[in-house]
Every structure is written in C-alpha cells, then in structure tokens.
N, C-alpha and C positions, 0 to 999 in steps of 0.2 A: 835852378832852383829846384829841389827836390824835395817831394812828400811822398816817398814810398811807405813809411811808417810813421809811428807816433812821436819817435825821437826826432824823425825830419822837421814835423809838423812843429815840436817845440821849440827848435832851433830857429825858424820861420817866425813864429810868432813871435819870437824877441828881437828880432830882425826887424820886422814890422813897426813893431812896439821903439824900437830905439831904447828898450829899458832892460838892460843885461841882470842889473839886482833885480827882478823878479823871477828869477831861475827858480827858487823853489814854490811859487804861486802857478806857474804854468796848468801842472794838475791838476788842480782846481779849477783854472779856465778853462780846460777841455770838459771836465765831468760835467762842469755848469752848461756849456755851452750843448753836449749832448743829451741833457736834459730838454732844449726846447727842441734839439731835430729829432727826440724819438718822440716826442708830443707833434710836432708838426708834419712828420712824413711817417708812411707805412714802413713796417718791414719789408726787406727785401729778400727773395729768394735768390741765392748764389751759388758757383759752386766753387772750390779751391782743390788743387791738386794735393796730394800727399804721397811719401815715399814709405814704405815698409821698412823696418830694421830685421834684418837677416837675425835670427834664432830668436828674437823677440816676439811678443803675442802681443806688444802694444805701439799705439802712434801716440804723442803727445798732441793735443788741440788745445792747449790753454792759451796759446795767442788768438785764436778765432772768438769773435764775438758770436756765440750760438745762441738763438733762442730755441731752436727744434731743428733736430735732424730728419733727414729726408730719404734720402738713400744715401748708400754706398757702393761703389760697382769699380771691380777691378778693371787695371785699363792698361794694360800692357799693348804695347806698341806693332802695328801688324795684325793684332785680332780684334774681334768684337768685344765690346765690354761686356761683362759678368755681372748681374745683377748679387751682391751678397745679401742673403737672409738678416735681417735684424732680430735681436733678441731682448728681452726684459736683461739688464745685469743679474748675472748668480743662476741662470734657469737654464743655462748650458751647458755640460760636462765639458770638462779641458782635457786634450788630448798633448802628452807629453814629448811627441816625436814632432820635430821642424817638416812643413807641409803647407799648401795650398788652403788659408781658411775657408769654411763655408759660413760661419756665423760670426756674427757682430757685435757688439754691445758697446752703450757709452758707461764708463765707471769714472766718474768723476769729471776728470780734464783728460780722460783718454779714451781713443776709441781700444774695447779689448776683442781679440780674436778668440775663437775655440781651440787656437793652437799656436806655436811660433812660427814664423815664416820660415822657411826654407829660400827666401830671395829677398832683395828688395823692390818689392810689388811696386809698381804705380798704383795709385786711387783716385778716382774722384768722388768730393762729398759735395753733396748737393743738401743744404742747409737753410732756414731761415736765420736772418740776420738782423739784429738790430745795432744800434751805432753806438758801441762802446770799445774805445782801444785799452785793454787790459794791462799791457805793458809796453815798456818802450820797441820791442821789435813788434808789436800788434799793427794790422792794417784794416780796412774795412772798402766795400763797397763804394761808399760814400768819399772816402780819402782818395779811394782810386781812381774815380772817374768824376770826382768834383772838390779837388783839392780847395777851389777859392771858396768855395760856401763854408767849409771844414773853418779853414782860415778865416775868414768874415766872422762866423760864430763867436770862434775862441777869442780874438782881437777884441772884438766886442765887450766881451766879460771881462777883458785886459781893462781898457781905458773905462768902464765902469768902475773896477777897482782903485783906480788911481785917478777918478772922479774928472777925468778929461770928457768934459760933456760934447764938444763939438768933434771930436775925434770918435766917440760913442757914437752920434749920429750918423757919421759918415759911412763908418761900418755898417752899421743895422741896416742901413737904407739897401746897401747890397746884399746882405743876408734877405733880407724883405723880398729884394727885387727876385732874386736868383727862385727861392723855394716854391714858387708857384709852375714854375718849369718843372723841377725834378719830380712836383707830384705826379705831373702830367705822366713823366717819363716812367716813373715805377706804376702808376695806375695802368699804363697800357702793356707795361710788360707781364701785370699779373691776368690779363686779358689771353695770353699766351703760353700760360704755364702748362708746364708737360704734365703727363697723366701718369701718375703715381698707382702702382699694383695697389690692389685694393689692401691687403694683409699690412703693405707699409702707411694705406691712409686711416686704418685702424688705431695702430701703432701711435700714429702721429696724434690723432685725436685723445689717446692717454697723453700726451706727451702735455699737450695744452691744460689738461686740467691738473697738473701737479707743477711742483718745484725745480726746475732745469737746474738752479744753481744749487741746489743740495745734490748734485749727479744722479737723481732718481729718472727714470727711463720705462714707467709703466705706471 
C-alpha cells in the first residue's frame, strides 16, 4: 500500500470501501475528515526540502499546506545552513542579475527571492502546517507519519455518506482510539521547538494576525 500523496489516499479509500463508483465523492470525504482532524489536533511544525530553479526568483509551494512560514535556510551539501532574511512581500528591491539570494517573501503560493538564482540551490523550509491536502500531489506530516489515521478519518465519512452504520462505527472507533496518542506526540514535539531569531518571531506574530490564504505576509 502507498500513501505518499493525496492521490494515493484517494485510491486506498476506494479500495477499502470497495466502492469504485464513489470516485467523484472522495475529495469531499477528505475535506470533511480534515475538518475533524484540524479540530482535534494542534498544528504541527515541520520541515520540507525545496530546490531552486536556475534563473528564476520563485519556488512553487502550492502543494504545501502552510499556515505560517517560520524560516527558510539555504542548505548546501557539505556547508553550514544559511538563514535567509524574510521580508514582507513587495518591500525589497529586485536585482536583475542571477546570484545567491539574500531576501525572501511569500507571494501567493510562491517563495519570492530578491534575485533570480544562479544555481539549483537546496533549501529547507520550516513552517506551521495544518492538515489540508490541496491537490493530488500534496502530502503532509500526518499523512506521512500516520496514514492509518488519515485513512480511517476519510473512510468514516465515506461510510456515513452511503449510510453504512456498522462500517462507520468500525472505522470511527479506529480513529477515536488513535487520536489521543497523536495528540501526545504533537504535544511532546512542541516542548522541544527550535529557537527562532527574534526578527522571525516578530514577523511570525504579524502572520498570525492576518489572512495567509490571501498571500499576505505582514
């Protein structure tokens, strides 16, 4: 079984339910399941690796369920990571010549640098993530680490939809049994959160007071 992406999850949901005719409904089941998962579980801090595009100043992050960016680090192999300076979008000048980036901002569903990149730089993005699979290529912390819980939450809604009471109760019991242990894992992880530069903390505070979905980071 594979649960790497939303597309994999959708395939497994139909297999577990043995109801291939519900293909057009699975996205709705996932949305409803994520609504409960986000009520029950705190947001998590997680990392993802990104690769820059030569001669481009942008990296697409539309597949990530980002609530709040925390830090972006240039992570070249064999070198110490370099913390890049975040700026509110539109507040730093663009440099036409390609080179090593210094500033970055969130511009809609992209990371926007102060200049085009002169190499396919590797980056590590630290961010706060809620559980929302935006498209078939999406994944997140919960699906990666606890695919059984994601599956149980989605399949529960699938059986509610077809009014299969016994199957609904079976998968709901699996979900209810697993959620407390995941809450403990998330709680322990928050007790050892990395310290962030004070300027990043101030910017992060601004993010929490605004609408991330509208691409505003100030």
